[in-house]
N, C-alpha and C positions, 0 to 999 in steps of 0.2 A: 279516729277517735282516740283521745288519750286514755291510756290504761293505767296511769299512775294514780295513787291515792290522792284525793284532793287536799289532804292535810300535809302532804309532803311539799317541800320547797322545790319548785321548778323554775327554770328560766331565771336563776339568780333572785327569785322572789323570796324574801325572808319572812313573809307574813304567815302567821299561823291562823287560818280561817276558822279552825275549830275553837279558838279562844274568843271569837267575835260574837259575844252573847248578848249584845244590846243593839237592836236595830232602831233607827230613828228616821223620820221623814220630816222634810221642811216643806210647808205649803201655806198659801195665803188663806187664812181663815174666812176671809170675805169672798173668796172665789167659790161659787156654788158648784163648780165642776169637781172640786176636790183633788184636782191634779196635783201630784207630788212634784215639786220643783227640783228636789234632790233628795236622795236617800243615802244613808251611810250606816255602817255597822262597825262597832268598836268593841273592845273588851269592856265589860261593865266596870271593871276596876278603874278605868280611866275616865268615867263619867263626870266626875267633879271637875277635873282639869279641863275636859272637853267643853263643859258648860261655861267655865270661866273664859275659855278662848272665844266661844261664841259671843259671850257678853262683850268682850273686848272688841270683836269684829263689829258688832252692832254699834258700839260707841264710835269706832273708827269711821263707819259709814253714816254718821249723824243719826243713829237710831236711839231708841230708848226701850227699857224693859216695860212690861205692863204695869209693874209696881210704880215706876217713875211716872208713867202717864196718869195713873189713878191719883197720885199725889200732886202732880203739877199741871195737868191738862183738864182743868175743871170745865172748860168750854167744849170739851171733846173735839178739838181742832183736828187731831190725828184721826179720829173715827170719821169725821166729816171729809177729810182728805181721802180716806179709803173709799168711802161711799162715792164721792165725786169721781175717783179714778175708775171704779167699777162701772158707773154710769157712762163715762166716756168710752170705755171698752165695749160696753154693751151697744151704745149707739154706733160706734165704728162697725161692730158686727152687723147690725141691722142695715146700715148703708151698704156694706159690702154685699150682703145677701140680696138686697134690692137691686143693686147694680148687676149682680150675676143673673137674676131673674129677667131684668130688662135685656141684657145681652143675649140670653137664650131665646127670648121672645123675638128679638129682631133678626136673629139667624134663620 
């Protein structure tokens, strides 16, 4: 078990964890499980730049901000796509569970 202070730099790690005072989680708001896809912690002073980078990544991956969706997606195509995706995933889960039940019954 390490006896070093967590704030000290070890193994050539130059991160100062004590300065990471902003914790963020990325999750699908339509996923009822609430599972976190990824979590990160950064110094709060970098929040503005971090958010700008996230917006640039969303654009790179053909995404849009909620503000853009509100302004340009009057037919709620994005929301319908999210709902359709969730329905497909739910249906896949039901089929998998039914298959497992049948397999167990046959054995």
